[in-house]
Backbone bond lengths (Angstrom), bond angles and torsions (degrees), N, CA, C in turn:
res aa  C-N    CA-C-N  psi(-1)  N-CA   C-N-CA  omega(-1)  CA-C   N-CA-C  phi
1 M - - - 1.444 - - 1.533 110.14 -
2 A 1.274 116.00 128.86 1.474 121.61 -177.53 1.493 110.23 -66.39
3 K 1.327 115.75 138.80 1.492 118.62 173.88 1.472 111.82 -74.29
4 K 1.332 112.03 145.49 1.485 116.40 178.01 1.509 108.57 -76.53
5 K 1.318 112.22 141.58 1.489 115.99 177.65 1.508 111.08 -69.20
6 P 1.282 119.46 138.24 1.497 123.34 179.05 1.522 110.77 -59.80
7 K 1.313 115.77 135.61 1.432 120.16 177.80 1.539 113.49 -63.15
8 A 1.308 115.73 130.91 1.468 120.59 179.21 1.535 109.13 -60.03
9 R 1.314 116.69 135.00 1.419 121.03 177.63 1.533 113.23 -70.11
10 F 1.330 114.90 -37.98 1.442 120.66 176.37 1.463 112.55 -119.66
11 T 1.342 117.31 136.74 1.475 122.31 172.95 1.518 103.53 -139.74
12 A 1.378 112.53 168.04 1.465 117.32 -174.70 1.591 108.08 -68.21
13 K 1.312 116.60 -25.60 1.432 121.21 -179.68 1.526 114.24 -76.26
14 N 1.342 119.40 -37.73 1.411 121.20 -174.88 1.551 116.04 -101.12
15 S 1.353 113.91 1.14 1.498 120.32 -171.98 1.515 108.50 -97.40
16 D 1.358 113.54 155.51 1.443 120.67 175.30 1.520 105.92 -115.85
17 R 1.377 115.50 134.55 1.524 119.43 -169.53 1.544 110.17 -67.99
18 H 1.364 116.11 -31.20 1.490 115.88 179.42 1.531 111.93 -70.42
19 D 1.302 115.51 -39.17 1.428 118.76 178.10 1.579 109.50 -64.76
20 L 1.299 116.31 -41.74 1.479 120.23 177.20 1.517 111.96 -60.15
21 Y 1.368 116.96 -44.02 1.376 123.85 176.87 1.511 114.12 -57.32
22 Q 1.323 114.91 -46.21 1.516 119.29 -179.74 1.512 109.94 -64.62
23 R 1.365 117.73 -38.77 1.436 119.30 -179.01 1.533 110.23 -70.88
24 S 1.300 118.97 -29.87 1.450 122.20 -171.84 1.492 115.09 -90.28
25 V 1.363 114.34 -38.25 1.487 121.66 -163.65 1.553 110.29 -110.44
26 Q 1.284 119.40 -42.19 1.431 120.13 -167.43 1.537 111.47 -93.13
27 A 1.358 112.07 148.28 1.482 122.68 176.16 1.526 106.56 -136.13
28 P 1.355 118.37 70.05 1.445 121.89 -171.11 1.546 113.46 -64.37
29 E 1.279 119.42 -34.41 1.452 119.44 178.74 1.484 112.74 -67.13
30 F 1.369 115.68 -40.07 1.432 121.57 173.81 1.510 114.28 -60.39
31 E 1.308 114.57 -47.56 1.429 119.67 -177.41 1.589 111.38 -65.86
32 V 1.311 116.70 -44.22 1.447 120.51 177.05 1.550 110.42 -57.53
33 E 1.331 114.37 -46.97 1.475 119.38 -179.58 1.534 110.08 -62.04
34 F 1.337 116.99 -39.34 1.472 119.53 176.83 1.499 113.76 -64.47
35 F 1.366 116.13 -45.59 1.454 120.29 179.58 1.543 108.27 -60.28
36 D 1.313 116.69 -44.65 1.472 122.21 -174.05 1.557 108.13 -64.64
37 R 1.368 117.90 -51.02 1.387 121.20 -175.48 1.599 112.51 -65.76
38 T 1.311 114.76 -43.82 1.473 120.92 179.64 1.559 109.96 -63.10
39 F 1.286 113.46 -45.31 1.569 116.18 -175.94 1.543 107.01 -65.26
40 R 1.287 120.47 -43.62 1.391 121.20 -179.32 1.542 113.15 -62.89
41 K 1.329 113.74 -38.27 1.500 118.30 177.58 1.509 111.58 -66.77
42 L 1.327 119.01 -41.73 1.425 123.43 -174.99 1.562 113.39 -83.11
43 R 1.333 114.93 -33.31 1.491 116.49 -176.13 1.524 115.56 -116.23
44 K 1.314 115.71 2.96 1.497 119.88 171.66 1.500 113.06 61.67
45 R 1.320 114.18 25.30 1.521 119.26 174.76 1.525 108.23 -155.49
46 R 1.316 116.43 172.14 1.481 119.85 179.57 1.529 109.75 -96.11
47 A 1.381 111.50 136.39 1.466 115.57 173.84 1.523 111.78 -79.37
48 L 1.347 114.52 137.22 1.448 117.60 -177.73 1.547 113.41 -117.08
49 S 1.286 117.97 -34.20 1.454 122.93 176.95 1.520 112.51 -103.32
50 M 1.310 116.35 135.70 1.424 121.11 -177.10 1.547 110.25 -136.31
51 R 1.377 116.66 143.72 1.461 120.63 167.45 1.516 107.71 -117.30
52 E 1.302 113.04 132.60 1.516 118.80 176.91 1.527 107.51 -110.80
53 D 1.366 110.90 105.71 1.484 115.55 177.82 1.556 111.31 -80.37
54 F 1.330 114.06 151.24 1.465 119.16 -175.81 1.525 108.64 52.86
55 C 1.341 117.34 47.97 1.453 121.25 -167.93 1.472 114.27 -72.95
56 G 1.360 123.32 -17.25 1.443 123.02 -178.39 1.477 110.57 55.89
57 T 1.310 117.32 -119.46 1.514 119.44 -176.94 1.516 111.25 -82.82
58 A 1.320 119.70 5.53 1.483 126.64 175.54 1.516 111.68 57.88
59 L 1.338 118.15 36.57 1.391 122.20 179.61 1.518 111.40 -66.14
60 V 1.340 116.32 -41.62 1.495 121.00 177.22 1.562 112.37 -63.39
61 S 1.336 115.50 -39.50 1.431 121.23 177.01 1.506 109.53 -62.54
62 T 1.289 117.59 -46.99 1.464 125.44 179.92 1.539 107.09 -54.88
63 T 1.411 115.84 -52.01 1.393 121.16 -171.96 1.577 107.78 -67.28
64 W 1.302 118.38 -33.73 1.451 121.55 178.57 1.518 111.42 -60.41
65 V 1.347 118.59 -50.67 1.400 119.67 -177.55 1.528 113.76 -70.58
66 E 1.320 114.22 -23.31 1.488 117.56 173.23 1.503 115.39 -74.95
67 S 1.405 114.23 -18.07 1.411 115.22 -176.21 1.544 115.02 -77.52
68 R 1.328 116.14 -22.17 1.443 119.91 178.04 1.565 106.05 -155.19
69 K 1.384 114.24 144.87 1.431 121.03 -176.90 1.533 112.05 -70.68
70 D 1.333 118.22 -18.96 1.436 120.82 -174.13 1.567 109.89 -101.44
71 R 1.306 117.77 11.52 1.486 120.31 -177.57 1.547 109.16 -98.48
72 T 1.370 112.60 148.96 1.479 121.55 177.01 1.504 107.67 -128.13
73 A 1.340 115.97 154.51 1.460 120.44 -179.96 1.510 108.30 -144.07
74 T 1.325 112.27 146.50 1.533 121.21 167.30 1.489 108.77 -122.55
75 G 1.352 112.99 127.09 1.463 119.51 175.86 1.571 107.87 -103.21
76 V 1.320 115.84 134.67 1.474 118.34 -178.08 1.499 109.33 -126.55
77 D 1.308 117.74 126.03 1.487 121.85 178.79 1.499 108.02 -154.16
78 I 1.313 116.67 148.97 1.479 118.81 -176.15 1.517 112.19 -89.33
79 D 1.334 119.59 -9.09 1.428 127.46 -174.35 1.569 111.60 -94.89
80 P 1.301 123.05 109.54 1.437 122.23 -178.18 1.517 114.06 -68.82
81 E 1.324 115.43 -29.43 1.466 117.81 -177.41 1.474 112.14 -66.31
82 V 1.364 115.44 -43.08 1.480 118.33 -175.85 1.522 110.74 -72.65
83 L 1.413 116.10 -33.16 1.427 118.79 173.78 1.515 113.81 -62.66
84 Q 1.327 116.76 -40.84 1.477 119.76 -178.18 1.536 105.60 -68.81
85 W 1.328 120.49 -36.27 1.427 120.20 179.74 1.586 108.81 -62.17
86 G 1.314 116.42 -38.87 1.467 116.95 177.70 1.497 114.14 -66.06
87 I 1.348 114.82 -36.73 1.500 118.38 175.96 1.523 110.30 -60.05
88 D 1.335 113.89 -48.10 1.500 119.54 -174.34 1.486 113.83 -68.74
89 N 1.331 117.05 -32.85 1.470 121.68 -168.19 1.496 114.81 -112.40
90 N 1.355 119.56 -28.11 1.446 119.21 -178.55 1.516 114.48 -107.68
91 M 1.293 118.04 -23.68 1.508 119.75 -167.86 1.530 115.93 -113.01
92 A 1.346 115.86 -12.16 1.481 117.20 -172.71 1.514 111.40 -58.81
93 H 1.337 118.47 -37.21 1.470 122.67 -175.53 1.567 111.12 -71.25
94 L 1.326 115.22 -17.75 1.502 119.77 176.79 1.496 113.04 -95.08
95 D 1.316 118.36 -2.00 1.464 122.82 -173.01 1.483 108.57 56.44
96 E 1.368 114.17 46.32 1.474 121.94 173.65 1.482 111.41 -124.51
97 P 1.323 118.91 165.78 1.522 127.92 0.00 1.525 109.80 -76.70
98 G 1.404 113.01 165.29 1.468 118.35 173.29 1.521 111.27 134.81
99 N 1.315 120.12 -22.44 1.435 123.20 179.91 1.486 111.04 -104.50
100 R 1.363 115.31 -81.50 1.456 119.11 179.14 1.538 110.79 -104.41
101 L 1.259 118.03 -4.87 1.469 120.69 -179.00 1.513 110.94 -124.49
102 T 1.296 114.39 128.31 1.502 119.66 -177.27 1.558 107.84 -123.28
103 L 1.331 114.88 142.10 1.428 120.19 177.31 1.510 106.21 -116.92
104 E 1.348 115.86 139.94 1.434 121.58 -179.83 1.564 107.41 -132.72
105 Q 1.352 114.29 121.35 1.479 119.32 176.68 1.505 106.91 -90.86
106 R 1.323 117.34 103.94 1.493 120.68 -179.75 1.513 107.56 -169.57
107 D 1.318 114.63 172.90 1.464 124.51 172.90 1.511 107.82 -72.95
108 V 1.298 114.99 135.49 1.474 119.35 -177.05 1.517 110.57 -72.28
109 R 1.346 116.89 -11.64 1.472 117.27 177.38 1.487 113.76 -84.60
110 Q 1.257 120.51 -4.03 1.458 123.26 175.47 1.509 111.24 -71.33
111 V 1.343 115.07 129.39 1.462 118.70 179.57 1.539 111.23 -79.81
112 T 1.306 114.10 133.88 1.511 119.36 177.65 1.497 106.66 -122.95
113 R 1.377 114.27 165.39 1.490 119.87 -178.15 1.510 111.07 -81.63
114 R 1.256 119.25 -26.98 1.469 119.89 -177.14 1.528 114.07 -69.82
115 K 1.275 114.48 138.94 1.492 118.31 -179.80 1.536 110.80 -118.12
116 Y 1.354 116.91 150.33 1.448 120.69 -169.86 1.520 107.56 -125.92
117 D 1.355 114.12 158.11 1.484 121.39 172.14 1.536 108.85 -65.07
118 L 1.330 114.49 -47.59 1.454 120.40 -176.53 1.571 110.66 -140.67
119 I 1.322 112.29 147.40 1.483 120.19 175.98 1.589 102.89 -127.78
120 N 1.330 113.28 140.84 1.481 116.65 173.26 1.468 112.72 -129.91
121 A 1.327 118.10 151.51 1.421 125.61 175.29 1.520 104.76 -138.90
122 M 1.333 117.77 96.01 1.497 121.94 -171.61 1.511 112.19 -108.86
123 N 1.309 113.62 175.88 1.485 121.92 -178.01 1.476 113.05 54.16
124 F 1.391 116.50 34.80 1.468 126.87 173.53 1.506 112.01 56.47
125 S 1.296 116.76 24.48 1.436 121.21 -178.76 1.506 116.00 -61.76
126 Y 1.302 116.84 -31.85 1.485 122.35 -179.80 1.558 112.82 -68.62
127 W 1.364 115.26 -13.34 1.494 119.38 179.69 1.491 110.59 -69.07
128 I 1.287 120.23 -1.20 1.471 121.65 174.50 1.504 110.39 -66.85
129 F 1.341 115.88 -20.62 1.466 120.89 176.20 1.557 109.03 -81.80
130 S 1.271 119.46 115.11 1.439 120.76 -167.66 1.567 115.49 -103.25
131 T 1.335 116.50 -1.84 1.447 121.52 176.91 1.475 111.73 -120.14
132 R 1.361 116.66 158.78 1.454 118.24 174.05 1.496 111.46 -63.80
133 K 1.282 119.53 -37.17 1.471 122.04 178.04 1.538 112.08 -59.74
134 E 1.317 115.80 -47.89 1.476 116.66 179.12 1.534 112.96 -63.34
135 M 1.330 113.67 -43.66 1.490 120.54 -175.54 1.551 107.00 -65.49
136 L 1.297 117.61 -47.87 1.468 120.14 -179.63 1.494 111.79 -59.71
137 R 1.370 117.63 -38.99 1.486 119.20 177.27 1.494 109.45 -62.98
138 Y 1.270 118.52 -42.37 1.467 120.67 -179.40 1.535 112.25 -62.57
139 F 1.380 115.63 -49.62 1.403 119.22 179.96 1.515 114.00 -64.45
140 R 1.302 119.34 -27.97 1.455 122.24 175.59 1.494 108.69 -73.08
141 T 1.283 121.42 -38.18 1.443 125.81 176.90 1.550 110.36 -63.61
142 V 1.342 116.38 -40.27 1.461 121.10 175.47 1.557 109.14 -61.20
143 R 1.318 113.09 -49.34 1.498 120.31 -177.68 1.525 112.39 -55.64
144 R 1.295 117.59 -42.35 1.435 122.62 -179.60 1.545 112.26 -73.23
145 S 1.316 116.98 -15.02 1.515 121.02 -174.76 1.468 112.03 -102.91
146 L 1.376 116.80 9.08 1.478 121.00 175.82 1.468 111.00 -106.08
147 V 1.338 115.76 152.67 1.471 120.94 174.33 1.510 110.52 -71.07
148 S 1.286 117.11 171.82 1.502 120.56 -172.90 1.490 116.29 -58.56
149 D 1.377 116.23 -23.53 1.424 119.65 176.36 1.520 113.09 -119.83
150 G 1.343 114.61 30.28 1.506 121.62 -172.88 1.449 110.53 -77.36
151 I 1.379 117.14 167.35 1.419 124.95 178.78 1.560 110.16 -134.04
152 F 1.310 114.79 137.47 1.466 122.93 172.58 1.534 110.93 -102.26
153 F 1.312 118.10 119.26 1.468 121.92 176.43 1.553 110.89 -105.05
154 L 1.285 114.14 134.45 1.460 120.86 176.56 1.563 106.56 -148.95
155 D 1.340 110.63 166.15 1.479 115.64 -178.65 1.542 108.99 -129.30
156 L 1.294 115.95 163.67 1.469 123.03 176.17 1.490 111.01 -160.23
157 F 1.359 115.01 159.15 1.435 119.27 -177.90 1.553 108.21 -132.37
158 G 1.272 114.21 161.84 1.526 118.22 177.56 1.545 111.72 -170.19
159 G 1.312 115.45 -157.66 1.441 120.67 -172.56 1.496 106.69 102.55
160 W 1.368 116.67 159.48 1.415 120.94 -171.84 1.551 112.08 -67.75
161 E 1.326 119.89 -24.96 1.379 122.65 177.45 1.530 115.76 -71.01
162 A 1.416 112.69 -21.07 1.459 119.17 177.74 1.460 113.44 -64.27
163 Q 1.358 119.41 -22.83 1.438 125.75 178.10 1.494 117.01 -94.42
164 E 1.347 115.28 0.09 1.466 120.32 -174.85 1.550 108.31 -88.20
165 I 1.326 115.08 149.63 1.450 120.89 173.92 1.528 107.25 -84.43
166 K 1.321 116.98 115.43 1.489 121.22 -176.04 1.493 109.87 -167.09
167 E 1.326 113.88 169.11 1.478 122.95 170.98 1.482 110.05 -119.92
168 E 1.315 117.21 140.25 1.426 125.18 175.61 1.542 107.79 -119.19
169 K 1.319 117.27 130.22 1.408 122.42 -179.61 1.495 113.25 -113.45
170 R 1.289 117.88 144.96 1.452 119.61 179.00 1.493 108.63 -146.42
171 R 1.356 117.44 127.16 1.463 122.46 178.06 1.563 111.32 -71.60
172 I 1.270 114.26 134.32 1.489 118.86 -179.14 1.552 108.28 -114.49
173 E 1.333 112.17 140.73 1.512 114.56 -179.86 1.522 113.08 -57.54
174 G 1.268 117.13 134.07 1.473 119.88 179.03 1.523 109.69 117.92
175 G 1.361 115.51 -14.90 1.447 116.23 174.68 1.536 116.66 104.36
176 F 1.277 117.35 40.25 1.456 120.88 174.11 1.528 111.35 -149.08
177 T 1.313 114.77 161.36 1.491 119.36 -178.21 1.477 110.12 -116.39
178 Y 1.318 116.83 135.03 1.442 126.04 178.89 1.556 103.78 -95.14
179 V 1.333 116.13 132.29 1.396 125.86 -179.52 1.470 111.97 -122.10
180 W 1.393 118.42 115.27 1.457 121.46 174.99 1.501 105.70 -98.26
181 D 1.353 116.88 119.35 1.389 124.92 -175.02 1.570 110.74 -106.56
182 Q 1.289 117.49 101.41 1.474 118.59 174.53 1.494 107.41 -84.06
183 H 1.328 117.44 91.79 1.466 126.02 -161.94 1.558 110.38 -81.66
184 S 1.315 119.36 -41.31 1.471 120.76 -176.00 1.540 110.20 -155.09
185 F 1.330 115.63 149.29 1.455 122.95 174.67 1.515 109.32 -140.09
186 D 1.270 118.05 127.83 1.482 124.24 177.89 1.511 107.38 -102.50
187 P 1.298 119.14 109.20 1.443 123.19 -178.71 1.560 114.74 -63.46
188 R 1.332 115.69 -24.02 1.413 119.76 178.42 1.491 115.28 -74.00
189 T 1.298 116.32 -44.61 1.459 126.04 -177.38 1.570 114.59 -99.88
190 H 1.322 113.70 -25.45 1.481 122.39 -171.52 1.485 110.64 72.44
191 E 1.339 115.77 17.79 1.500 116.79 173.23 1.509 109.65 -72.89
192 V 1.379 112.84 129.22 1.444 119.30 175.35 1.543 109.16 -118.84
193 V 1.308 113.81 146.94 1.453 122.57 172.75 1.500 107.95 -118.17
194 N 1.350 116.34 120.83 1.440 121.97 -177.48 1.542 110.65 -125.97
195 Y 1.324 118.28 148.12 1.422 120.70 176.17 1.532 107.62 -128.57
196 I 1.353 113.50 155.27 1.426 120.65 164.61 1.521 111.36 -112.81
197 H 1.295 116.48 126.84 1.452 123.86 175.67 1.497 110.68 -113.45
198 F 1.271 117.71 158.15 1.491 120.70 176.45 1.544 104.08 -132.85
199 H 1.366 115.53 128.90 1.438 125.10 177.53 1.539 106.29 -114.62
200 F 1.366 111.23 147.40 1.494 119.71 -171.79 1.477 110.58 -122.24
201 R 1.394 116.87 157.73 1.423 120.79 -177.87 1.573 111.59 -65.38
202 D 1.283 117.05 -26.78 1.475 115.48 -178.90 1.509 112.78 -81.24
203 G 1.348 115.41 5.80 1.469 118.60 177.48 1.547 113.72 96.20
204 S 1.373 117.40 -13.55 1.469 119.28 175.80 1.471 115.35 -74.34
205 K 1.300 116.74 160.27 1.487 121.98 -174.73 1.512 108.77 -138.75
206 M 1.336 115.10 147.95 1.412 123.65 169.49 1.494 107.04 -117.92
207 N 1.338 117.80 90.03 1.428 122.29 -173.90 1.549 109.50 -86.49
208 K 1.385 114.73 144.83 1.426 122.59 -179.49 1.463 112.72 51.91
209 A 1.331 119.38 47.40 1.432 127.67 176.07 1.471 108.71 -61.41
210 F 1.360 114.54 -37.52 1.469 120.88 178.07 1.507 108.15 -136.28
211 T 1.334 118.63 145.45 1.449 125.76 -178.85 1.501 106.92 -129.84
212 Y 1.320 115.50 131.01 1.503 120.17 177.58 1.566 109.45 -128.18
213 V 1.322 111.76 124.81 1.481 118.45 171.37 1.490 108.60 -113.70
214 W 1.278 118.66 105.49 1.438 126.90 -173.72 1.511 114.12 -122.88
215 R 1.279 114.64 164.52 1.426 118.88 158.08 1.496 110.75 -98.58
216 H 1.314 115.40 130.90 1.475 120.24 -179.09 1.557 108.03 -81.90
217 W 1.341 114.24 103.58 1.459 118.66 -175.20 1.530 110.26 -89.65
218 S 1.230 120.36 140.91 1.448 126.22 174.63 1.569 109.55 -77.91
219 M 1.305 117.98 158.51 1.452 121.88 179.60 1.591 108.74 -64.32
220 V 1.303 116.35 -42.37 1.432 117.20 -176.76 1.502 112.41 -64.34
221 E 1.335 115.18 -37.03 1.518 119.63 177.04 1.538 108.10 -62.13
222 I 1.305 118.80 -46.45 1.475 121.17 -177.29 1.515 111.37 -66.55
223 L 1.334 118.21 -38.59 1.501 120.88 179.75 1.521 109.67 -67.14
224 E 1.367 118.99 -42.06 1.427 119.96 176.16 1.510 115.05 -62.55
225 L 1.331 114.50 -39.11 1.448 117.88 -179.36 1.539 112.05 -71.87
226 L 1.309 118.35 -32.63 1.450 121.02 174.32 1.542 110.05 -63.60
227 E 1.323 115.15 -43.24 1.479 119.71 179.74 1.523 107.58 -65.01
228 E 1.252 121.97 -41.37 1.473 125.11 -178.57 1.488 109.56 -65.18
229 A 1.349 117.35 -34.39 1.424 123.25 -178.87 1.549 112.52 -74.51
230 G 1.324 115.90 -9.34 1.489 116.50 175.38 1.533 114.37 113.58
231 F 1.282 117.18 -2.92 1.492 117.06 177.05 1.511 111.08 -71.83
232 A 1.364 113.51 137.69 1.446 118.82 -170.80 1.544 114.31 -80.95
233 K 1.367 115.98 -30.60 1.450 120.79 -175.09 1.481 109.70 -156.36
234 T 1.318 117.25 151.29 1.466 122.38 174.13 1.531 112.09 -128.18
235 H 1.290 113.15 142.10 1.509 118.67 174.60 1.507 107.92 -119.19
236 I 1.347 116.80 136.31 1.512 124.24 -179.08 1.553 108.30 -104.96
237 Y 1.311 112.62 129.44 1.470 118.25 175.35 1.521 110.03 -119.43
238 W 1.298 114.92 115.37 1.466 123.67 -169.68 1.578 109.21 -92.31
239 D 1.262 116.14 138.15 1.447 123.45 175.80 1.536 107.83 -76.77
240 V 1.387 114.07 109.20 1.528 118.67 -175.74 1.447 109.75 -98.96
241 A 1.329 116.76 179.83 1.453 123.31 -171.57 1.546 116.19 -57.48
242 D 1.324 115.41 -32.64 1.480 118.53 -174.12 1.512 112.53 -85.96
243 G 1.374 117.41 7.71 1.446 120.91 179.92 1.453 116.47 85.93
244 S 1.314 119.88 1.45 1.448 122.19 178.11 1.569 107.12 -102.17
245 F 1.348 114.84 171.67 1.416 121.17 -179.36 1.559 106.67 -113.14
246 R 1.280 115.35 127.63 1.520 121.34 -179.72 1.469 108.77 -122.67
247 E 1.351 114.32 142.46 1.497 119.46 -179.28 1.554 109.52 -67.92
248 R 1.370 112.48 134.55 1.445 116.14 -179.81 1.571 106.44 -137.91
249 K 1.319 114.97 141.32 1.418 121.51 173.84 1.528 113.28 -97.80
250 H 1.373 114.70 -28.98 1.452 120.92 177.32 1.541 105.36 -138.04
251 V 1.348 113.70 141.30 1.471 119.60 -178.75 1.554 109.42 -139.86
252 Q 1.252 117.99 153.63 1.426 123.32 170.74 1.501 111.57 -89.08
253 N 1.390 115.21 143.77 1.452 116.49 -178.63 1.522 108.62 -67.44
254 Q 1.315 113.42 154.69 1.423 122.15 -174.43 1.551 109.02 -139.38
255 P 1.323 118.29 158.28 1.546 117.19 174.89 1.420 115.46 -54.76
256 G 1.370 115.74 -37.41 1.423 121.57 176.48 1.482 109.75 -149.23
257 W 1.345 119.61 135.71 1.448 119.54 176.98 1.513 110.42 -141.93
258 L 1.364 115.53 163.23 1.404 121.28 -178.14 1.569 105.81 -137.88
259 A 1.274 118.58 139.42 1.474 122.47 -176.72 1.533 110.46 -143.57
260 Y 1.314 115.48 151.73 1.502 123.83 169.55 1.567 105.07 -106.56
261 V 1.308 113.84 145.93 1.450 121.65 174.11 1.553 108.16 -123.12
262 A 1.338 111.55 130.44 1.503 117.85 175.61 1.580 104.59 -111.62
263 A 1.377 114.54 112.15 1.453 117.02 178.53 1.514 108.99 -102.38
264 L 1.334 116.98 126.34 1.511 123.56 -173.97 1.462 108.58 -101.02
265 V 1.355 113.16 136.54 1.461 122.28 175.85 1.553 108.83 -63.78
């Protein structure tokens, strides 16, 4: 008698796109550890307050407050649906938000009185700003929202393969495949359209689970805008072969690269 095939853990019908995204894209423990280690090295003290811009489900904010009892976090996002998902799925066990974790549904470019030890904008989320004027306004808002020895962390990617039309697939534990679809690139404006799809073992698919229309910014453009916004110094941390990020002052071009930037007030 033939054995029955094991039931797939994930299918397009029973899966949630935010859960799949967190499993495929985010590494909150790694990022929190990187923020903590880098801040202590550069500022000789421990960061306690953090703001996560474009926070989505606020998984990084949740991980930040879990890492130490004296830490606080503010997650900012314009989308109420994704914030509510984070409340229901990431924060309930912490009795948050409301104690050490705050969520704000608003534009990240709005100036607020509160100041933070560190602010982060990860997963290239800030690339939604497609003009120098918009990006400079955002960076200046971040600069005004940091304490006198604060740090702004952001990431970016590049290399000649970053401008190619292609799909990259990666198997994810649990039985599904993450697909990064670099769908279009305009060399005149550097506008890129990217999709995230999810494919499952049972043959079902969740196509265009996420859509991103960005400007692909170069590193030199971002560094110049940070300086223009008033940041005193920047440190570049390059994704090296062993999966860690090491500070680099000079690098060779690669087909694809990933880097973190720490911008100091």
